[in-house]
PDBQT receptor file of N, H, CA, C and O in Angstrom, charges set to zero:
ATOM      1  N   MET A   1     134.578 194.149 226.943  1.00  0.00    +0.000 N 
ATOM      2  CA  MET A   1     134.916 192.599 226.786  1.00  0.00    +0.000 C 
ATOM      3  C   MET A   1     134.313 192.261 225.633  1.00  0.00    +0.000 C 
ATOM      4  O   MET A   1     134.992 191.651 224.807  1.00  0.00    +0.000 OA
ATOM      5  N   ASN A   2     133.334 192.486 225.418  1.00  0.00    +0.000 N 
ATOM      6  H   ASN A   2     132.782 192.981 226.089  1.00  0.00    +0.000 HD
ATOM      7  CA  ASN A   2     131.946 191.959 224.437  1.00  0.00    +0.000 C 
ATOM      8  C   ASN A   2     132.823 192.178 222.969  1.00  0.00    +0.000 C 
ATOM      9  O   ASN A   2     132.457 191.427 222.065  1.00  0.00    +0.000 OA
ATOM     10  N   ALA A   3     133.673 192.901 222.719  1.00  0.00    +0.000 N 
ATOM     11  H   ALA A   3     133.971 193.511 223.454  1.00  0.00    +0.000 HD
ATOM     12  CA  ALA A   3     134.378 192.629 221.123  1.00  0.00    +0.000 C 
ATOM     13  C   ALA A   3     135.235 191.474 221.201  1.00  0.00    +0.000 C 
ATOM     14  O   ALA A   3     135.505 190.826 220.191  1.00  0.00    +0.000 OA
ATOM     15  N   GLN A   4     135.709 191.158 222.425  1.00  0.00    +0.000 N 
ATOM     16  H   GLN A   4     135.489 191.685 223.246  1.00  0.00    +0.000 HD
ATOM     17  CA  GLN A   4     136.609 189.944 222.319  1.00  0.00    +0.000 C 
ATOM     18  C   GLN A   4     135.933 188.565 222.330  1.00  0.00    +0.000 C 
ATOM     19  O   GLN A   4     136.555 187.533 222.074  1.00  0.00    +0.000 OA
ATOM     20  N   ALA A   5     134.961 188.591 222.561  1.00  0.00    +0.000 N 
ATOM     21  H   ALA A   5     134.456 189.429 222.769  1.00  0.00    +0.000 HD
ATOM     22  CA  ALA A   5     133.686 187.464 222.862  1.00  0.00    +0.000 C 
ATOM     23  C   ALA A   5     133.719 186.548 221.391  1.00  0.00    +0.000 C 
ATOM     24  O   ALA A   5     133.836 185.326 221.478  1.00  0.00    +0.000 OA
ATOM     25  N   PRO A   6     133.616 187.183 220.097  1.00  0.00    +0.000 N 
ATOM     26  CA  PRO A   6     133.541 186.754 219.068  1.00  0.00    +0.000 C 
ATOM     27  C   PRO A   6     134.660 185.859 218.795  1.00  0.00    +0.000 C 
ATOM     28  O   PRO A   6     134.526 184.688 218.437  1.00  0.00    +0.000 OA
ATOM     29  N   LYS A   7     136.073 186.622 219.029  1.00  0.00    +0.000 N 
ATOM     30  H   LYS A   7     136.183 187.573 219.320  1.00  0.00    +0.000 HD
ATOM     31  CA  LYS A   7     137.280 186.249 218.848  1.00  0.00    +0.000 C 
ATOM     32  C   LYS A   7     137.725 184.756 219.964  1.00  0.00    +0.000 C 
ATOM     33  O   LYS A   7     138.444 183.833 219.582  1.00  0.00    +0.000 OA
ATOM     34  N   LEU A   8     137.234 184.831 221.044  1.00  0.00    +0.000 N 
ATOM     35  H   LEU A   8     136.651 185.582 221.354  1.00  0.00    +0.000 HD
ATOM     36  CA  LEU A   8     137.261 183.862 221.752  1.00  0.00    +0.000 C 
ATOM     37  C   LEU A   8     136.518 182.128 221.301  1.00  0.00    +0.000 C 
ATOM     38  O   LEU A   8     136.920 180.965 221.255  1.00  0.00    +0.000 OA
ATOM     39  N   GLU A   9     135.527 182.712 221.099  1.00  0.00    +0.000 N 
ATOM     40  H   GLU A   9     135.200 183.657 221.137  1.00  0.00    +0.000 HD
ATOM     41  CA  GLU A   9     134.575 181.951 220.414  1.00  0.00    +0.000 C 
ATOM     42  C   GLU A   9     135.246 181.006 219.253  1.00  0.00    +0.000 C 
ATOM     43  O   GLU A   9     135.322 179.782 219.355  1.00  0.00    +0.000 OA
ATOM     44  N   ASP A  10     135.723 181.769 218.127  1.00  0.00    +0.000 N 
ATOM     45  H   ASP A  10     135.661 182.764 218.044  1.00  0.00    +0.000 HD
ATOM     46  CA  ASP A  10     136.507 181.524 217.370  1.00  0.00    +0.000 C 
ATOM     47  C   ASP A  10     137.768 180.759 217.677  1.00  0.00    +0.000 C 
ATOM     48  O   ASP A  10     138.043 179.716 217.085  1.00  0.00    +0.000 OA
ATOM     49  N   ALA A  11     138.407 181.206 218.459  1.00  0.00    +0.000 N 
ATOM     50  H   ALA A  11     138.183 182.053 218.940  1.00  0.00    +0.000 HD
ATOM     51  CA  ALA A  11     139.446 180.460 218.945  1.00  0.00    +0.000 C 
ATOM     52  C   ALA A  11     139.239 179.031 219.769  1.00  0.00    +0.000 C 
ATOM     53  O   ALA A  11     140.133 178.186 219.815  1.00  0.00    +0.000 OA
ATOM     54  N   GLU A  12     138.041 178.879 220.367  1.00  0.00    +0.000 N 
ATOM     55  H   GLU A  12     137.315 179.565 220.330  1.00  0.00    +0.000 HD
ATOM     56  CA  GLU A  12     137.617 177.936 221.000  1.00  0.00    +0.000 C 
ATOM     57  C   GLU A  12     137.340 176.887 219.906  1.00  0.00    +0.000 C 
ATOM     58  O   GLU A  12     137.648 175.711 220.098  1.00  0.00    +0.000 OA
ATOM     59  N   ASN A  13     136.836 177.244 218.906  1.00  0.00    +0.000 N 
ATOM     60  H   ASN A  13     136.586 178.199 218.750  1.00  0.00    +0.000 HD
ATOM     61  CA  ASN A  13     135.996 176.261 217.743  1.00  0.00    +0.000 C 
ATOM     62  C   ASN A  13     137.247 175.456 217.198  1.00  0.00    +0.000 C 
ATOM     63  O   ASN A  13     137.271 174.249 216.956  1.00  0.00    +0.000 OA
ATOM     64  N   ASP A  14     138.604 176.650 217.008  1.00  0.00    +0.000 N 
ATOM     65  H   ASP A  14     138.584 177.630 217.204  1.00  0.00    +0.000 HD
ATOM     66  CA  ASP A  14     139.577 176.096 216.237  1.00  0.00    +0.000 C 
ATOM     67  C   ASP A  14     140.209 175.000 217.007  1.00  0.00    +0.000 C 
ATOM     68  O   ASP A  14     140.675 173.997 216.466  1.00  0.00    +0.000 OA
ATOM     69  N   LEU A  15     140.213 175.239 218.428  1.00  0.00    +0.000 N 
ATOM     70  H   LEU A  15     139.834 176.053 218.868  1.00  0.00    +0.000 HD
ATOM     71  CA  LEU A  15     141.067 174.444 219.293  1.00  0.00    +0.000 C 
ATOM     72  C   LEU A  15     140.206 173.048 219.203  1.00  0.00    +0.000 C 
ATOM     73  O   LEU A  15     140.784 171.981 218.995  1.00  0.00    +0.000 OA
ATOM     74  N   LYS A  16     138.948 173.119 219.355  1.00  0.00    +0.000 N 
ATOM     75  H   LYS A  16     138.479 173.986 219.524  1.00  0.00    +0.000 HD
ATOM     76  CA  LYS A  16     138.034 171.953 219.442  1.00  0.00    +0.000 C 
ATOM     77  C   LYS A  16     138.245 171.099 218.189  1.00  0.00    +0.000 C 
ATOM     78  O   LYS A  16     138.241 169.874 218.314  1.00  0.00    +0.000 OA
ATOM     79  N   GLN A  17     138.415 171.616 217.089  1.00  0.00    +0.000 N 
ATOM     80  H   GLN A  17     138.418 172.611 216.988  1.00  0.00    +0.000 HD
ATOM     81  CA  GLN A  17     138.692 170.993 215.714  1.00  0.00    +0.000 C 
ATOM     82  C   GLN A  17     140.063 170.558 215.781  1.00  0.00    +0.000 C 
ATOM     83  O   GLN A  17     140.294 169.368 215.565  1.00  0.00    +0.000 OA
ATOM     84  N   LEU A  18     141.077 171.409 216.070  1.00  0.00    +0.000 N 
ATOM     85  H   LEU A  18     140.889 172.375 216.245  1.00  0.00    +0.000 HD
ATOM     86  CA  LEU A  18     142.528 170.865 216.277  1.00  0.00    +0.000 C 
ATOM     87  C   LEU A  18     142.339 169.648 217.065  1.00  0.00    +0.000 C 
ATOM     88  O   LEU A  18     142.721 168.572 216.603  1.00  0.00    +0.000 OA
ATOM     89  N   MET A  19     141.817 169.716 218.147  1.00  0.00    +0.000 N 
ATOM     90  H   MET A  19     141.507 170.589 218.523  1.00  0.00    +0.000 HD
ATOM     91  CA  MET A  19     141.726 168.533 219.298  1.00  0.00    +0.000 C 
ATOM     92  C   MET A  19     141.359 167.474 218.570  1.00  0.00    +0.000 C 
ATOM     93  O   MET A  19     142.095 166.488 218.544  1.00  0.00    +0.000 OA
ATOM     94  N   ALA A  20     140.244 167.500 217.909  1.00  0.00    +0.000 N 
ATOM     95  H   ALA A  20     139.646 168.301 217.930  1.00  0.00    +0.000 HD
ATOM     96  CA  ALA A  20     139.536 166.171 217.058  1.00  0.00    +0.000 C 
ATOM     97  C   ALA A  20     140.517 165.800 215.984  1.00  0.00    +0.000 C 
ATOM     98  O   ALA A  20     140.704 164.616 215.707  1.00  0.00    +0.000 OA
ATOM     99  N   ASP A  21     141.110 166.712 215.408  1.00  0.00    +0.000 N 
ATOM    100  H   ASP A  21     140.959 167.674 215.633  1.00  0.00    +0.000 HD
ATOM    101  CA  ASP A  21     142.052 166.037 214.249  1.00  0.00    +0.000 C 
ATOM    102  C   ASP A  21     143.233 165.339 214.995  1.00  0.00    +0.000 C 
ATOM    103  O   ASP A  21     143.792 164.340 214.543  1.00  0.00    +0.000 OA
ATOM    104  N   VAL A  22     143.531 165.875 216.043  1.00  0.00    +0.000 N 
ATOM    105  H   VAL A  22     143.077 166.686 216.410  1.00  0.00    +0.000 HD
ATOM    106  CA  VAL A  22     144.827 165.140 216.797  1.00  0.00    +0.000 C 
ATOM    107  C   VAL A  22     144.186 163.704 217.192  1.00  0.00    +0.000 C 
ATOM    108  O   VAL A  22     144.731 162.608 217.065  1.00  0.00    +0.000 OA
ATOM    109  N   THR A  23     143.077 163.943 217.629  1.00  0.00    +0.000 N 
ATOM    110  H   THR A  23     142.634 164.834 217.732  1.00  0.00    +0.000 HD
ATOM    111  CA  THR A  23     142.530 162.389 218.071  1.00  0.00    +0.000 C 
ATOM    112  C   THR A  23     142.520 161.547 217.161  1.00  0.00    +0.000 C 
ATOM    113  O   THR A  23     143.086 160.459 217.273  1.00  0.00    +0.000 OA
ATOM    114  N   ARG A  24     141.850 161.934 216.081  1.00  0.00    +0.000 N 
ATOM    115  H   ARG A  24     141.391 162.817 215.991  1.00  0.00    +0.000 HD
ATOM    116  CA  ARG A  24     141.481 160.984 214.868  1.00  0.00    +0.000 C 
ATOM    117  C   ARG A  24     143.050 160.345 214.049  1.00  0.00    +0.000 C 
ATOM    118  O   ARG A  24     143.126 159.321 213.370  1.00  0.00    +0.000 OA
ATOM    119  N   ALA A  25     144.287 161.407 214.410  1.00  0.00    +0.000 N 
ATOM    120  H   ALA A  25     144.226 162.239 214.962  1.00  0.00    +0.000 HD
ATOM    121  CA  ALA A  25     145.724 161.085 213.910  1.00  0.00    +0.000 C 
ATOM    122  C   ALA A  25     145.992 160.175 214.969  1.00  0.00    +0.000 C 
ATOM    123  O   ALA A  25     146.569 159.161 214.577  1.00  0.00    +0.000 OA
ATOM    124  N   MET A  26     145.760 160.217 216.153  1.00  0.00    +0.000 N 
ATOM    125  H   MET A  26     145.290 161.041 216.472  1.00  0.00    +0.000 HD
ATOM    126  CA  MET A  26     146.106 159.388 217.117  1.00  0.00    +0.000 C 
ATOM    127  C   MET A  26     145.606 157.764 216.903  1.00  0.00    +0.000 C 
ATOM    128  O   MET A  26     146.247 156.713 216.883  1.00  0.00    +0.000 OA
ATOM    129  N   GLU A  27     144.235 158.054 216.763  1.00  0.00    +0.000 N 
ATOM    130  H   GLU A  27     143.714 158.907 216.779  1.00  0.00    +0.000 HD
ATOM    131  CA  GLU A  27     143.834 156.449 216.777  1.00  0.00    +0.000 C 
ATOM    132  C   GLU A  27     144.347 156.133 215.290  1.00  0.00    +0.000 C 
ATOM    133  O   GLU A  27     144.746 154.968 215.268  1.00  0.00    +0.000 OA
ATOM    134  N   LYS A  28     144.443 156.585 214.378  1.00  0.00    +0.000 N 
ATOM    135  H   LYS A  28     144.119 157.531 214.395  1.00  0.00    +0.000 HD
ATOM    136  CA  LYS A  28     145.118 155.832 212.976  1.00  0.00    +0.000 C 
ATOM    137  C   LYS A  28     146.602 155.402 213.232  1.00  0.00    +0.000 C 
ATOM    138  O   LYS A  28     147.075 154.349 212.803  1.00  0.00    +0.000 OA
ATOM    139  N   ALA A  29     147.173 156.171 213.850  1.00  0.00    +0.000 N 
ATOM    140  H   ALA A  29     146.789 157.026 214.199  1.00  0.00    +0.000 HD
ATOM    141  CA  ALA A  29     148.529 155.589 214.340  1.00  0.00    +0.000 C 
ATOM    142  C   ALA A  29     148.527 154.555 215.277  1.00  0.00    +0.000 C 
ATOM    143  O   ALA A  29     149.479 153.778 215.354  1.00  0.00    +0.000 OA
ATOM    144  N   GLN A  30     147.654 154.483 215.918  1.00  0.00    +0.000 N 
ATOM    145  H   GLN A  30     146.881 155.114 215.855  1.00  0.00    +0.000 HD
ATOM    146  CA  GLN A  30     147.586 153.211 216.802  1.00  0.00    +0.000 C 
ATOM    147  C   GLN A  30     147.104 152.125 215.945  1.00  0.00    +0.000 C 
ATOM    148  O   GLN A  30     147.679 151.041 216.034  1.00  0.00    +0.000 OA
ATOM    149  N   GLN A  31     146.151 152.261 215.146  1.00  0.00    +0.000 N 
ATOM    150  H   GLN A  31     145.684 153.142 215.074  1.00  0.00    +0.000 HD
ATOM    151  CA  GLN A  31     145.544 151.130 214.200  1.00  0.00    +0.000 C 
ATOM    152  C   GLN A  31     146.591 150.681 213.320  1.00  0.00    +0.000 C 
ATOM    153  O   GLN A  31     146.628 149.481 213.047  1.00  0.00    +0.000 OA
ATOM    154  N   ALA A  32     147.645 151.644 212.725  1.00  0.00    +0.000 N 
ATOM    155  H   ALA A  32     147.615 152.619 212.947  1.00  0.00    +0.000 HD
ATOM    156  CA  ALA A  32     148.866 151.253 211.852  1.00  0.00    +0.000 C 
ATOM    157  C   ALA A  32     149.776 150.382 212.765  1.00  0.00    +0.000 C 
ATOM    158  O   ALA A  32     150.362 149.373 212.371  1.00  0.00    +0.000 OA
ATOM    159  N   VAL A  33     149.837 150.961 214.228  1.00  0.00    +0.000 N 
ATOM    160  H   VAL A  33     149.361 151.780 214.548  1.00  0.00    +0.000 HD
ATOM    161  CA  VAL A  33     150.993 150.243 214.837  1.00  0.00    +0.000 C 
ATOM    162  C   VAL A  33     150.329 148.531 215.225  1.00  0.00    +0.000 C 
ATOM    163  O   VAL A  33     151.039 147.527 215.279  1.00  0.00    +0.000 OA
ATOM    164  N   ALA A  34     149.133 148.556 215.411  1.00  0.00    +0.000 N 
ATOM    165  H   ALA A  34     148.556 149.371 215.368  1.00  0.00    +0.000 HD
ATOM    166  CA  ALA A  34     148.449 147.243 215.480  1.00  0.00    +0.000 C 
ATOM    167  C   ALA A  34     148.677 146.394 214.316  1.00  0.00    +0.000 C 
ATOM    168  O   ALA A  34     149.097 145.256 214.527  1.00  0.00    +0.000 OA
ATOM    169  N   ARG A  35     148.463 146.775 213.125  1.00  0.00    +0.000 N 
ATOM    170  H   ARG A  35     148.122 147.700 212.954  1.00  0.00    +0.000 HD
ATOM    171  CA  ARG A  35     148.703 146.295 211.978  1.00  0.00    +0.000 C 
ATOM    172  C   ARG A  35     150.043 145.817 211.806  1.00  0.00    +0.000 C 
ATOM    173  O   ARG A  35     150.199 144.619 211.569  1.00  0.00    +0.000 OA
ATOM    174  N   ILE A  36     150.992 146.550 211.888  1.00  0.00    +0.000 N 
ATOM    175  H   ILE A  36     150.865 147.524 212.081  1.00  0.00    +0.000 HD
ATOM    176  CA  ILE A  36     152.426 146.224 211.955  1.00  0.00    +0.000 C 
ATOM    177  C   ILE A  36     152.356 145.155 212.978  1.00  0.00    +0.000 C 
ATOM    178  O   ILE A  36     152.266 144.004 212.551  1.00  0.00    +0.000 OA
ATOM    179  N   ALA A  37     152.379 145.326 214.127  1.00  0.00    +0.000 N 
ATOM    180  H   ALA A  37     152.452 146.261 214.474  1.00  0.00    +0.000 HD
ATOM    181  CA  ALA A  37     152.583 144.563 215.208  1.00  0.00    +0.000 C 
ATOM    182  C   ALA A  37     152.160 142.901 214.982  1.00  0.00    +0.000 C 
ATOM    183  O   ALA A  37     152.781 141.909 215.364  1.00  0.00    +0.000 OA
ATOM    184  N   SER A  38     150.826 142.986 214.191  1.00  0.00    +0.000 N 
ATOM    185  H   SER A  38     150.322 143.792 213.881  1.00  0.00    +0.000 HD
ATOM    186  CA  SER A  38     150.310 141.725 214.083  1.00  0.00    +0.000 C 
ATOM    187  C   SER A  38     150.766 140.979 213.096  1.00  0.00    +0.000 C 
ATOM    188  O   SER A  38     150.474 139.786 213.004  1.00  0.00    +0.000 OA
ATOM    189  N   LYS A  39     151.726 141.758 212.038  1.00  0.00    +0.000 N 
ATOM    190  H   LYS A  39     151.963 142.726 212.112  1.00  0.00    +0.000 HD
ATOM    191  CA  LYS A  39     152.139 141.032 210.943  1.00  0.00    +0.000 C 
ATOM    192  C   LYS A  39     153.297 140.192 211.465  1.00  0.00    +0.000 C 
ATOM    193  O   LYS A  39     153.830 140.667 212.468  1.00  0.00    +0.000 OA
ATOM    194  N   PRO A  40     153.809 139.039 211.005  1.00  0.00    +0.000 N 
ATOM    195  CA  PRO A  40     154.821 137.994 211.195  1.00  0.00    +0.000 C 
ATOM    196  C   PRO A  40     156.090 138.931 210.835  1.00  0.00    +0.000 C 
ATOM    197  O   PRO A  40     156.213 139.755 209.929  1.00  0.00    +0.000 OA
ATOM    198  N   ALA A  41     157.001 138.528 211.854  1.00  0.00    +0.000 N 
ATOM    199  H   ALA A  41     156.902 137.858 212.590  1.00  0.00    +0.000 HD
ATOM    200  CA  ALA A  41     158.572 139.046 211.586  1.00  0.00    +0.000 C 
ATOM    201  C   ALA A  41     159.280 138.854 210.007  1.00  0.00    +0.000 C 
ATOM    202  O   ALA A  41     159.280 137.756 209.452  1.00  0.00    +0.000 OA
ATOM    203  N   ALA A  42     159.688 139.696 209.578  1.00  0.00    +0.000 N 
ATOM    204  H   ALA A  42     159.688 140.589 210.029  1.00  0.00    +0.000 HD
ATOM    205  CA  ALA A  42     160.081 139.545 208.248  1.00  0.00    +0.000 C 
ATOM    206  C   ALA A  42     161.351 138.301 208.529  1.00  0.00    +0.000 C 
ATOM    207  O   ALA A  42     161.878 138.168 209.633  1.00  0.00    +0.000 OA
ATOM    208  N   ALA A  43     161.685 137.509 207.408  1.00  0.00    +0.000 N 
ATOM    209  H   ALA A  43     161.257 137.617 206.511  1.00  0.00    +0.000 HD
ATOM    210  CA  ALA A  43     162.693 136.623 207.605  1.00  0.00    +0.000 C 
ATOM    211  C   ALA A  43     164.042 137.058 207.488  1.00  0.00    +0.000 C 
ATOM    212  O   ALA A  43     164.984 136.478 208.029  1.00  0.00    +0.000 OA
ATOM    213  N   THR A  44     164.180 138.529 206.470  1.00  0.00    +0.000 N 
ATOM    214  H   THR A  44     163.415 139.000 206.031  1.00  0.00    +0.000 HD
ATOM    215  CA  THR A  44     165.608 138.788 206.490  1.00  0.00    +0.000 C 
ATOM    216  C   THR A  44     165.352 140.373 206.784  1.00  0.00    +0.000 C 
ATOM    217  O   THR A  44     164.373 141.053 206.479  1.00  0.00    +0.000 OA
ATOM    218  N   THR A  45     166.471 140.722 207.430  1.00  0.00    +0.000 N 
ATOM    219  H   THR A  45     167.267 140.170 207.677  1.00  0.00    +0.000 HD
ATOM    220  CA  THR A  45     166.739 142.105 208.084  1.00  0.00    +0.000 C 
ATOM    221  C   THR A  45     167.319 142.805 207.473  1.00  0.00    +0.000 C 
ATOM    222  O   THR A  45     168.256 142.186 206.968  1.00  0.00    +0.000 OA
ATOM    223  N   GLU A  46     167.320 143.886 207.176  1.00  0.00    +0.000 N 
ATOM    224  H   GLU A  46     166.559 144.388 207.587  1.00  0.00    +0.000 HD
ATOM    225  CA  GLU A  46     167.704 145.299 206.349  1.00  0.00    +0.000 C 
ATOM    226  C   GLU A  46     168.543 145.902 207.499  1.00  0.00    +0.000 C 
ATOM    227  O   GLU A  46     168.066 146.082 208.619  1.00  0.00    +0.000 OA
ATOM    228  N   PRO A  47     169.822 146.206 207.164  1.00  0.00    +0.000 N 
ATOM    229  CA  PRO A  47     170.640 146.726 208.040  1.00  0.00    +0.000 C 
ATOM    230  C   PRO A  47     170.362 148.221 208.202  1.00  0.00    +0.000 C 
ATOM    231  O   PRO A  47     170.081 148.810 207.158  1.00  0.00    +0.000 OA
ATOM    232  N   GLU A  48     170.391 148.900 209.274  1.00  0.00    +0.000 N 
ATOM    233  H   GLU A  48     170.620 148.422 210.122  1.00  0.00    +0.000 HD
ATOM    234  CA  GLU A  48     170.169 150.350 209.294  1.00  0.00    +0.000 C 
ATOM    235  C   GLU A  48     170.964 151.188 208.615  1.00  0.00    +0.000 C 
ATOM    236  O   GLU A  48     172.160 150.898 208.586  1.00  0.00    +0.000 OA
ATOM    237  N   ALA A  49     170.500 152.427 207.905  1.00  0.00    +0.000 N 
ATOM    238  H   ALA A  49     169.528 152.663 207.928  1.00  0.00    +0.000 HD
ATOM    239  CA  ALA A  49     171.350 153.095 207.289  1.00  0.00    +0.000 C 
ATOM    240  C   ALA A  49     172.046 154.152 208.270  1.00  0.00    +0.000 C 
ATOM    241  O   ALA A  49     171.614 154.690 209.290  1.00  0.00    +0.000 OA
ATOM    242  N   THR A  50     173.342 154.267 207.573  1.00  0.00    +0.000 N 
ATOM    243  H   THR A  50     173.693 153.830 206.745  1.00  0.00    +0.000 HD
ATOM    244  CA  THR A  50     174.152 155.259 208.735  1.00  0.00    +0.000 C 
ATOM    245  C   THR A  50     174.596 156.502 208.090  1.00  0.00    +0.000 C 
ATOM    246  O   THR A  50     175.091 156.275 206.986  1.00  0.00    +0.000 OA
ATOM    247  N   SER A  51     174.585 157.356 208.319  1.00  0.00    +0.000 N 
ATOM    248  H   SER A  51     174.183 157.540 209.216  1.00  0.00    +0.000 HD
ATOM    249  CA  SER A  51     174.892 158.658 207.942  1.00  0.00    +0.000 C 
ATOM    250  C   SER A  51     176.527 158.750 207.786  1.00  0.00    +0.000 C 
ATOM    251  O   SER A  51     177.157 158.224 208.705  1.00  0.00    +0.000 OA
ATOM    252  N   ARG A  52     177.175 159.269 206.882  1.00  0.00    +0.000 N 
ATOM    253  H   ARG A  52     176.664 159.696 206.136  1.00  0.00    +0.000 HD
ATOM    254  CA  ARG A  52     178.171 159.568 206.957  1.00  0.00    +0.000 C 
ATOM    255  C   ARG A  52     179.060 161.014 206.736  1.00  0.00    +0.000 C 
ATOM    256  O   ARG A  52     180.278 161.023 206.915  1.00  0.00    +0.000 OA
TER     257      ARG A  52
């Protein structure tokens, strides 16, 4: 079991780093959505692109 301890610690550290990265990305996404939502609506609308 002792041989696995460093591997488990490394995996735990990797997971913590990944979770921190995801949290930062979610915060940035929320800020971007808030900025977009606070802008006044555009006077013209562009038609949605359709695939053919």
